[in-house]
One Martini backbone bead per residue (centre of mass of N, CA, C, O) as a GRO file, in nm:
protein
  270
    1MET     BB    1   0.111  -0.056   1.709
    2ARG     BB    2   0.247   0.226   1.548
    3ILE     BB    3   0.116   0.414   1.277
    4ALA     BB    4   0.169   0.579   0.949
    5LEU     BB    5  -0.016   0.784   0.716
    6ALA     BB    6   0.093   0.936   0.408
    7GLN     BB    7  -0.103   1.184   0.270
    8ILE     BB    8  -0.001   1.275  -0.033
    9LEU     BB    9   0.133   1.501  -0.303
   10ALA     BB   10   0.268   1.412  -0.575
   11SER     BB   11   0.498   1.482  -0.805
   12ALA     BB   12   0.723   1.496  -1.096
   13ASP     BB   13   0.952   1.522  -0.858
   14PRO     BB   14   1.163   1.318  -0.693
   15THR     BB   15   1.316   1.515  -0.509
   16ALA     BB   16   1.070   1.649  -0.378
   17ASN     BB   17   0.947   1.379  -0.276
   18LEU     BB   18   1.179   1.308  -0.082
   19GLU     BB   19   1.125   1.550   0.105
   20ILE     BB   20   0.849   1.447   0.194
   21VAL     BB   21   0.947   1.188   0.323
   22GLU     BB   22   1.116   1.326   0.536
   23ASP     BB   23   0.895   1.492   0.676
   24TYR     BB   24   0.688   1.259   0.745
   25THR     BB   25   0.885   1.076   0.895
   26ARG     BB   26   0.959   1.266   1.119
   27ARG     BB   27   0.669   1.306   1.226
   28ALA     BB   28   0.616   1.006   1.284
   29ALA     BB   29   0.849   0.958   1.481
   30ASP     BB   30   0.761   1.179   1.684
   31ALA     BB   31   0.479   1.007   1.725
   32GLY     BB   32   0.585   0.685   1.746
   33ALA     BB   33   0.631   0.540   1.489
   34GLN     BB   34   0.731   0.234   1.321
   35LEU     BB   35   0.534   0.275   1.067
   36VAL     BB   36   0.562   0.412   0.727
   37LEU     BB   37   0.315   0.513   0.489
   38PHE     BB   38   0.315   0.528   0.140
   39PRO     BB   39   0.228   0.575  -0.165
   40GLU     BB   40   0.182   0.530  -0.457
   41ALA     BB   41   0.387   0.722  -0.645
   42THR     BB   42   0.595   0.891  -0.471
   43MET     BB   43   0.824   0.948  -0.674
   44CYS     BB   44   0.584   0.969  -0.906
   45ARG     BB   45   0.338   1.068  -1.071
   46PHE     BB   46   0.097   1.031  -1.264
   47GLY     BB   47   0.091   1.155  -1.618
   48VAL     BB   48   0.384   1.064  -1.685
   49PRO     BB   49   0.666   0.954  -1.790
   50LEU     BB   50   0.835   0.674  -1.636
   51ALA     BB   51   1.106   0.576  -1.761
   52PRO     BB   52   1.292   0.836  -1.704
   53ILE     BB   53   1.256   0.795  -1.368
   54ALA     BB   54   1.354   0.526  -1.339
   55GLU     BB   55   1.495   0.310  -1.077
   56PRO     BB   56   1.680   0.125  -0.908
   57LEU     BB   57   1.710  -0.023  -0.590
   58ASP     BB   58   2.025   0.109  -0.600
   59GLY     BB   59   1.945   0.391  -0.622
   60PRO     BB   60   1.908   0.717  -0.513
   61TRP     BB   61   1.612   0.708  -0.419
   62ALA     BB   62   1.619   0.453  -0.246
   63ASP     BB   63   1.857   0.548  -0.072
   64GLY     BB   64   1.704   0.786   0.047
   65VAL     BB   65   1.494   0.617   0.199
   66ARG     BB   66   1.694   0.462   0.372
   67THR     BB   67   1.817   0.704   0.517
   68ILE     BB   68   1.557   0.804   0.647
   69ALA     BB   69   1.484   0.550   0.808
   70ASP     BB   70   1.752   0.535   0.969
   71ARG     BB   71   1.745   0.818   1.099
   72HIS     BB   72   1.444   0.745   1.245
   73GLY     BB   73   1.397   0.434   1.322
   74VAL     BB   74   1.222   0.316   1.075
   75THR     BB   75   0.965   0.192   0.872
   76VAL     BB   76   0.949   0.217   0.515
   77VAL     BB   77   0.680   0.260   0.271
   78ALA     BB   78   0.722   0.305  -0.092
   79GLY     BB   79   0.655   0.437  -0.405
   80MET     BB   80   0.795   0.318  -0.719
   81PHE     BB   81   1.022   0.304  -1.010
   82CYS     BB   82   1.140   0.042  -1.223
   83PRO     BB   83   1.318  -0.115  -1.436
   84SER     BB   84   1.252  -0.323  -1.708
   85ASP     BB   85   1.348  -0.571  -1.931
   86ASP     BB   86   1.103  -0.472  -2.152
   87GLY     BB   87   1.096  -0.131  -2.113
   88ARG     BB   88   0.951  -0.105  -1.875
   89VAL     BB   89   0.803  -0.089  -1.562
   90THR     BB   90   0.784  -0.100  -1.213
   91ASN     BB   91   0.550  -0.124  -0.948
   92THR     BB   92   0.704  -0.023  -0.645
   93LEU     BB   93   0.787  -0.138  -0.321
   94ILE     BB   94   0.966   0.001  -0.059
   95ALA     BB   95   1.124  -0.170   0.223
   96THR     BB   96   1.266   0.009   0.506
   97GLY     BB   97   1.406  -0.046   0.802
   98ALA     BB   98   1.452  -0.195   1.095
   99GLY     BB   99   1.558  -0.470   0.929
  100VAL     BB  100   1.437  -0.390   0.652
  101ALA     BB  101   1.463  -0.559   0.309
  102ALA     BB  102   1.233  -0.480   0.057
  103HIS     BB  103   1.006  -0.582  -0.220
  104TYR     BB  104   0.721  -0.486  -0.442
  105HIS     BB  105   0.554  -0.600  -0.726
  106LYS     BB  106   0.292  -0.533  -0.892
  107ILE     BB  107   0.043  -0.751  -1.003
  108HIS     BB  108  -0.214  -0.571  -1.049
  109LEU     BB  109  -0.316  -0.409  -1.327
  110TYR     BB  110  -0.460  -0.098  -1.446
  111ASP     BB  111  -0.714  -0.226  -1.660
  112ALA     BB  112  -0.930   0.036  -1.622
  113PHE     BB  113  -1.138   0.289  -1.682
  114GLY     BB  114  -0.949   0.354  -1.953
  115PHE     BB  115  -0.690   0.228  -1.832
  116SER     BB  116  -0.327   0.125  -1.916
  117GLU     BB  117  -0.074   0.011  -1.732
  118SER     BB  118   0.059  -0.224  -1.914
  119ARG     BB  119   0.204  -0.045  -2.124
  120SER     BB  120   0.435   0.059  -1.887
  121VAL     BB  121   0.380  -0.197  -1.695
  122ALA     BB  122   0.514  -0.457  -1.517
  123PRO     BB  123   0.453  -0.743  -1.362
  124GLY     BB  124   0.422  -0.915  -1.087
  125TYR     BB  125   0.436  -1.246  -0.875
  126GLU     BB  126   0.514  -1.184  -0.562
  127PRO     BB  127   0.436  -1.211  -0.259
  128VAL     BB  128   0.467  -0.992   0.043
  129VAL     BB  129   0.629  -1.038   0.368
  130ILE     BB  130   0.691  -0.860   0.653
  131THR     BB  131   0.881  -0.760   0.953
  132VAL     BB  132   0.737  -0.569   1.232
  133GLY     BB  133   0.779  -0.610   1.549
  134GLY     BB  134   0.683  -0.926   1.495
  135ILE     BB  135   0.500  -0.848   1.245
  136GLY     BB  136   0.301  -0.933   0.988
  137VAL     BB  137   0.341  -0.766   0.661
  138GLY     BB  138   0.145  -0.699   0.397
  139LEU     BB  139   0.174  -0.622   0.048
  140SER     BB  140   0.006  -0.360  -0.150
  141THR     BB  141  -0.145  -0.231  -0.473
  142CYS     BB  142  -0.428  -0.091  -0.529
  143TYR     BB  143  -0.572  -0.296  -0.754
  144ASP     BB  144  -0.534  -0.539  -0.565
  145ILE     BB  145  -0.798  -0.484  -0.384
  146ARG     BB  146  -0.986  -0.657  -0.603
  147PHE     BB  147  -0.810  -0.925  -0.489
  148PRO     BB  148  -0.857  -1.148  -0.240
  149GLU     BB  149  -0.648  -1.374  -0.288
  150LEU     BB  150  -0.397  -1.215  -0.203
  151TYR     BB  151  -0.482  -1.169   0.097
  152VAL     BB  152  -0.499  -1.463   0.176
  153GLU     BB  153  -0.203  -1.528   0.111
  154LEU     BB  154  -0.079  -1.333   0.316
  155THR     BB  155  -0.195  -1.480   0.564
  156LYS     BB  156  -0.058  -1.753   0.506
  157ARG     BB  157   0.231  -1.587   0.539
  158GLY     BB  158   0.161  -1.407   0.828
  159ALA     BB  159  -0.045  -1.186   0.814
  160GLN     BB  160  -0.201  -0.915   1.019
  161LEU     BB  161  -0.100  -0.689   0.834
  162ILE     BB  162  -0.231  -0.485   0.564
  163THR     BB  163  -0.110  -0.302   0.292
  164VAL     BB  164  -0.213  -0.005   0.102
  165HIS     BB  165  -0.086   0.144  -0.204
  166ALA     BB  166  -0.213   0.451  -0.349
  167SER     BB  167  -0.357   0.592  -0.675
  168PHE     BB  168  -0.662   0.662  -0.687
  169ALA     BB  169  -0.905   0.693  -0.896
  170SER     BB  170  -1.116   0.917  -0.996
  171GLY     BB  171  -1.474   0.947  -0.943
  172PRO     BB  172  -1.764   0.809  -0.942
  173GLY     BB  173  -1.757   0.627  -0.638
  174LYS     BB  174  -1.448   0.578  -0.561
  175LEU     BB  175  -1.431   0.634  -0.258
  176GLU     BB  176  -1.637   0.418  -0.178
  177GLN     BB  177  -1.480   0.179  -0.295
  178TRP     BB  178  -1.223   0.210  -0.130
  179THR     BB  179  -1.355   0.167   0.145
  180LEU     BB  180  -1.499  -0.102   0.091
  181LEU     BB  181  -1.251  -0.271   0.007
  182THR     BB  182  -1.093  -0.243   0.267
  183ARG     BB  183  -1.307  -0.373   0.452
  184ALA     BB  184  -1.331  -0.641   0.296
  185ARG     BB  185  -1.035  -0.739   0.331
  186ALA     BB  186  -1.054  -0.755   0.637
  187LEU     BB  187  -1.282  -0.971   0.640
  188ASP     BB  188  -1.150  -1.191   0.462
  189THR     BB  189  -0.878  -1.198   0.684
  190THR     BB  190  -0.882  -1.096   0.972
  191SER     BB  191  -0.745  -0.806   0.932
  192ILE     BB  192  -0.548  -0.544   0.920
  193VAL     BB  193  -0.610  -0.244   0.720
  194ALA     BB  194  -0.377  -0.025   0.555
  195ALA     BB  195  -0.479   0.267   0.361
  196VAL     BB  196  -0.285   0.455   0.127
  197ASP     BB  197  -0.328   0.768  -0.027
  198GLN     BB  198  -0.356   1.001  -0.233
  199ALA     BB  199  -0.430   1.300  -0.267
  200TYR     BB  200  -0.625   1.534  -0.388
  201PRO     BB  201  -0.591   1.731  -0.639
  202ASP     BB  202  -0.587   2.072  -0.692
  203ASP     BB  203  -0.572   1.996  -0.999
  204PRO     BB  204  -0.795   1.886  -1.232
  205ALA     BB  205  -0.591   1.825  -1.464
  206ILE     BB  206  -0.439   1.603  -1.306
  207ALA     BB  207  -0.681   1.415  -1.242
  208ALA     BB  208  -0.737   1.360  -1.562
  209VAL     BB  209  -0.455   1.187  -1.645
  210GLY     BB  210  -0.504   0.993  -1.389
  211PRO     BB  211  -0.407   0.814  -1.113
  212THR     BB  212  -0.410   1.066  -0.829
  213GLY     BB  213  -0.629   1.048  -0.617
  214VAL     BB  214  -0.881   1.071  -0.321
  215GLY     BB  215  -0.801   0.982  -0.062
  216GLY     BB  216  -0.914   0.820   0.228
  217SER     BB  217  -0.744   0.718   0.433
  218LEU     BB  218  -0.723   0.393   0.615
  219VAL     BB  219  -0.833   0.192   0.900
  220ALA     BB  220  -0.909  -0.155   0.937
  221SER     BB  221  -1.056  -0.388   1.098
  222PRO     BB  222  -1.121  -0.733   1.129
  223PHE     BB  223  -1.443  -0.625   1.138
  224GLY     BB  224  -1.460  -0.359   0.932
  225GLU     BB  225  -1.375  -0.119   1.085
  226VAL     BB  226  -1.327   0.221   1.123
  227ILE     BB  227  -1.069   0.375   1.290
  228VAL     BB  228  -0.941   0.561   1.060
  229ALA     BB  229  -0.967   0.882   0.870
  230ALA     BB  230  -0.941   1.070   0.585
  231GLY     BB  231  -0.948   1.304   0.375
  232SER     BB  232  -0.838   1.481   0.079
  233ASP     BB  233  -0.595   1.587   0.212
  234GLN     BB  234  -0.308   1.648   0.339
  235GLN     BB  235  -0.182   1.391   0.575
  236LEU     BB  236  -0.122   1.260   0.905
  237LEU     BB  237  -0.192   0.926   1.001
  238VAL     BB  238  -0.244   0.804   1.329
  239SER     BB  239  -0.214   0.457   1.461
  240ASP     BB  240  -0.333   0.223   1.692
  241LEU     BB  241  -0.275  -0.122   1.715
  242ASP     BB  242  -0.473  -0.419   1.773
  243LEU     BB  243  -0.349  -0.737   1.749
  244ASP     BB  244  -0.548  -0.900   1.928
  245ALA     BB  245  -0.794  -0.863   1.735
  246VAL     BB  246  -0.709  -1.072   1.529
  247GLU     BB  247  -0.738  -1.328   1.702
  248LYS     BB  248  -1.031  -1.281   1.782
  249ALA     BB  249  -1.144  -1.287   1.493
  250ARG     BB  250  -1.031  -1.575   1.416
  251GLU     BB  251  -1.204  -1.718   1.636
  252SER     BB  252  -1.503  -1.595   1.554
  253ILE     BB  253  -1.404  -1.573   1.235
  254ALA     BB  254  -1.342  -1.866   1.038
  255VAL     BB  255  -1.262  -1.809   0.730
  256LEU     BB  256  -0.984  -1.937   0.691
  257ARG     BB  257  -1.056  -2.223   0.785
  258ASN     BB  258  -1.312  -2.264   0.608
  259ARG     BB  259  -1.167  -2.238   0.338
  260THR     BB  260  -0.988  -2.487   0.374
  261GLU     BB  261  -1.217  -2.692   0.414
  262PHE     BB  262  -1.352  -2.646   0.142
  263ALA     BB  263  -1.112  -2.716  -0.041
  264SER     BB  264  -1.083  -3.004   0.068
  265SER     BB  265  -1.372  -3.110  -0.001
  266VAL     BB  266  -1.358  -3.063  -0.305
  267GLY     BB  267  -1.112  -3.244  -0.362
  268GLN     BB  268  -1.245  -3.515  -0.250
  269ASN     BB  269  -1.513  -3.486  -0.459
  270ARG     BB  270  -1.372  -3.534  -0.752
   0.00000   0.00000   0.00000
């Protein structure tokens, strides 16, 4: 499978950001990608009120993403915000195109490092795995990456590839944490992990207002190796995935089976 990671720099203008989705999707399709990944908050960057820009999954922004995916014959996964019943929004991934029609509401909210995402964002509860070209693809968003249990659950549901869509907060050591966490989740699950982040903002004032990206998008093998990685600027990262490597890793590093055996033995000895 060939995939593309669109490391973009989203603005506060959803219409302009949809044009970016069109541009990068076209370039990815021209490069032969089947699956095009965009970051969290592709619809609108963090650091501005989200409720006024939030739209339902059948709204014009999501429909625009669907049209783009269908036009280029690929599956697109991109971050947006939807209204929540409690007056907040949901931090949502829309997955669409090539027979895929799904969404994922971010489960783990970023209440850390002095930021409180839960003030304006309502959590999701359901892990999501889609199928692209016969391959199970698990979806996750940013702060989710610090919770390995979610990634193990995605593999239990059939994921061989797990995607992470982020607008990772900048700061001392954060790029190193982002890379380390991506590689660790690949090792935890013996899966390929494709992690796409927002580019680092050109304006330091924007970087200071919230989690707006550090760059460093990467693909990690099921053995934790970095296959490809981006710098800090906007770019399209294209990668060919060896899905056979997932089965080889699961045969040689039986962490998923061993975890099940451990859970079973603990239960029997209670």
